[in-house]
N, C-alpha and C positions, 0 to 999 in steps of 0.2 A: 386465732380462733382455735379453740380446743374442742375436739370431738370426744364424746364418751358414749360407748355403746350402752344399750339399756340392759346391762347385767345387774339385775335388781339386788343380788346378794352383795354387790360392792358399791352400788350407786346410792347416794342419799335420797334420790327421788324415786320412790317406790311406785309400782304400778297402781297401787291404791291411791296414792296422793295425786298422781297424774290423771287418774280417772275422774277427778273432780273439776278438771279444766272444762270450759264450755266446749261443746261438741262431743268431747270424749265422755262426758257424763250421760250421754244418750245411748251409749253402746253397751251391749252385754259383754260378758267376759271374753267370749270367742272373738267378737268383732274388735274389742279393745286390743286383744293380742295381735290381730292382723295389722292394725294401725301401728302399734308399738314395734312390731317387727320391721316396719318401714320408717322408723324414727330414730333420732339421735338427740342426746342432750348436747347443746353447744354453748360454749362460754365465749363471750366477746369482751375485749378490753375497751375502755373509753376511747372513742374516736374511730373504732373499727367499723368498717362498712359491712353490713349484714346482707343487704340487697343492693345491687347496682342497677340503676335505670338502664333499660335497653337489654338486659340479660333475659334469657328465655327458659330458665329452669322452672320446675314445677313444685318447688318446696313452699309449704306454708309454715308459719311460725306461731307458736304459743309462747307468750312471755311468762316465764316462771318467776324471775326476779330481775330487777334493774330498771333501766329507763332507755327507751329508744326514741329517736327523732326521725320523722318522715319528712323528707325535703325534696324539692324540685327546683332546679336552677338556683341552688344555694339559698332557697327561701323555705322557712319552716312551714310545713303543711299541718303537722300534728305531732304531739308528744304522747307516747304510751308508757304508762307506769304500772298499770294494774295487773296483778297475776291473772293469767287467762286471756289478756288482750291478744287479739289475733291480727297478724299482718302477713302480707304476701299472697292473700287469697284471690286477688283480682285476676291473676294469670290463669287460675283454674276456672274461673267463671267465663272469661272471654277468649282465652287462648293467646292473647297478645303478649308481647314482651313486657317486662317490668316498666311501670309508668313513673316510678320515683325511686330515690335512694332511701335506704333505712340505715341509720348510723347509731351505734351504741353511745349513750351519753355518759354512762358509768359502767362499772362491771355489770354485765348482763348475762343471764342464763335463759336459754330458750329451748323448747322442744321443737325440733325441726322435723317435719313429716313430709315424706315424698308423696305428693298429691296423686301420683300415678296409681298408688295402691287403692284409691277410692274407685277406680274404674276397672279394676281387675276382679277376678273371681266370678262366681255364678251370677246370673241375671238378678236373682232376688237380693243378693248382697249389694250389687251395684245400685239397684233402685233404692235400697235402704240408705246407703252412703250418700247418694245424690240428694235424697229427701232431707237427710240430716244436714248435709253440707249447705244446701240452699236455705234451709230454715235458719241455721246459725249465721250464714253470710248475710241473709236479708236483715237479721237483727243488727249485725255490725254496720251494714250499709245505712240502715234507717237512723241509727245513732249518729253516724258521721254526717248524714244529710241534715238532720236536725241542727247539729252544731254549725254546719256550713250555712244553713238558712239564717241562723242567729247572727253569724258574722256578716253575711250579706246585708241583713237588715241594719246592723250597726254601721257598716260602711256607707250604705245609702243615706242614712240619717246624717252622717258626718258630711257627705258630699252635698246634700241639700242645705245643711247649715253653712257650709263653706260658700256655696253659690249665693245663699241669702246674704251672707256677710259681704261678699264682693259686690253685690248690687247696691248695698247701702253705701259702701265706700265710693263707688263710681258715680253716685248721684250728686 
């Protein structure tokens, strides 16, 4: 894993380009700078673990480029490939340890943000960050729930078909 501080004179990822990532696009210049002061660009090699299930860190990640796989018990849960895809957010919502592994599938670049920064500062800033965090997180979670519902429906239909076929064979 390679870390790169956010020195925008040297880094190819400018503050302006990062400000277009979901969540960050809701922040004004001052708020964006607070987040970026608590962030790093990280590069991961194929097969490198980004998040380990059971860890308790408070970092969230925005995918800039590449492909990551979310897995639990060596079973794929999801693949993320879109610029701006967010992962690692659940620990900020519920405070529990990481619930899955996240592994780079090819060369991957992420913006990692220390989530603690969202709960620092004055009361007005904290409320603003919490409002934006939960709005963005709810959008991500709704998208994932819709996908999970589609997969559950597919599996139930497969199970019903399998049961129906086994009844025909046993008669």
